[in-house]
N, C-alpha and C positions, 0 to 999 in steps of 0.2 A: 104715567102719562105726562105729568108736569116735568119730569126729568127729560123726556123726549122733546117736549116743547122748548125747554131751555137750550138743549143741544142744537136744535134747528135754528133758534135765534142766534146763538153764538156763531154757528157756521155762516149764516147770512150776514151778520155784522162783520165777520172776518173777511168775507168775500167783498163786501161793500168797501171796506177799508183798503184792501189790496187793489181794487179796481181803480183807485185814484193814483196808483203808481203808474209810471210811464215807461213802457218797454222802449228800448232804443234800437235803431237799425244796427245790423252788424257793422262794426267799424271797418273802414277801408284802410288797410295797413301798408299800402304801397303808394308810390308816386310822391307828389309834393315837390317842392323846390330843393335843389341840392343844398347840402348843409352850409357850405361857405356862402352861397347866395342868401340863404335865410339869415345867417349871422350878419351879413352886410346890410340886410333890409330890416333888421330888428329895430323897432322904435318904441318909445313911450308916447302914447297918444291920449289926449284928454278931452277930445271933442268927438261925439258919437252921433251917427244918424239913428233913426228909430227903426231901421231895417231889421227884420227878424232873422234869427239864425235858424236855418233849416235843420230838421232832425238829423239828417245824415252828417251835416257839418258838426253839429253838437256831439254826436256819437264819436266822430273822428277826433274832435278836440279833447274830449274827456279821456278817450283811450290814450292819446298822445301824452296827456297830462299825468295820468295815474292808472292806466290800464295794466293788464297782464300780458306780457309777451312770451311767457312760458307758463307751465302749469300753475306754479305758485309764486312766480317772481314777476315783479312789476317793471315797467319801462324806465323807472328811476331807481337809483340805489337807496338803501335804507339802512341806517346804523344797526348792526347786528340783526338785520332783516326783521326788525320789529313791526314795520309797516303801520306805524302809529298815527298816521295822518288820515283824517276823514275829510273828504272833499264835498262841500255843500254847494248846490246849484241854486242860485236865487234868480228867479224869473218873475214875470208879471203874475203868473198863476199861483205861485207859492214858492216855498223853500223845500228843496229835495236833497236827499243824500245819494251820492253816486255809488251804486253797487256795481263794482267793476266785474265781479265774478258772474253775476246774473245779467250784466249789461242793461241795467235799467235804473230809473230814478225813483227813489222811495220817498213818498210825500211825508214831510215832517210838519210843515205849517202851511195852512192855506192863506191866500191873499198876497197882495203885492207888498213885499218888504224890501224892495231894492233900495229905497231911500234910507233904510235903516243900516245899510252896509257901509256907510261912510258919510263924511261931512261935506264932501265935494258936490257941487251942483249937478255934475254930469251923471252921477251914479243912479239917480232916480229914473232917468230916461234911457240909459243904455239897456240893451236887450238882456244882458247877462252879467251877474256879479258872482264870483266864486269866493267862498269862504274856506280857509284852511284851518282845520281844528285838530289840535294834537290831543291824543289820549295819553295822558302822562302816566297812567298805569302800565301802558305797553312800552313807552319810550325808554331807551337805555339811559337817557338823561335829557334835561331841557334843551341844552345846546344842540344835541343831536336832532331833536325834533325840529328846531329852527332850521338847521342845515337841510334836513330832509324836505322841509317845506319849500326851501329855496330851489331845490332840484325840480320840484313839480312846477313852481311858478315859471322857471326858465323854459321848461318844455312848452308851457302855454304861450310864452312870448315867441318861441321859435315856430310853433304851429301857426300863430297869427301872422307872423312875417311871411311864412310860406303861402298862406291863403289870402294875403293882402287884406287882412283884418286888423283891427286896432286893439290894443291892450295897454293897461297900466296897473302895476302892482301898488297897493296902498297900505300903509301902516296907520294912517289917520282914521281909525275906526273906534266906535264906542263899544268896547269889548263887553262891558257890563250889560248894555242893552241887548246886544246880540246873544249873549249868554242866556238872558231871560227868554228871548223870543224862541231860541232853539231848545230851551229847557235842558241845558247841558248839566252834567254832574260837576262836582267840585274837582274832579280829576280830568276834566276836559278844558282846554284853553284855546281861545280864538287867537291865531297867530297873525294872519294876514288876510287881506281881501284883494281880489284882482278883478278889474272890470274888463269885459270883452265885448266886442261888437264890430261895427264897421265905421271907418272914418267919415266925418261930415264932408 
């Protein structure tokens, strides 16, 4: 009887934990601005409105950044196909890990940690900050992880240019603080942050 009770409690706790994850709409993989136009419109913007990013736009953005465009291949190249970057989504409600295969956000930390993603004033009020975390156990080497991170960041920039959104990639981050907040292992390294939203 005690064993059955414990099993029920475990199932309920597991369901409660997963209920906090956020399923994303199916990303729209067509349309957008022609590539040369997006390149012409790509800008770094550091002033953001507080306008929220709609779920469909977020799903499209994350797919463009680091989704799968084939069964097991992503929209960006990866050194030796290690796919060692984890993409964290930092919004007002919490910090989430982007699960591209399942097309959902997995809750990692509750609460508003946007201000913790950088020292610049605008990060706390922008609707979205992305964190690029390398799993160095998977990476072919550190330089390759940094290069792979750059591919993802550029896709974010181009998506934002296409959608008339704002973005800025940032190296000025407190990596030790973020490491603690995300409870990362000693084999994980925060490489970059990128703010996304709409221009003021």
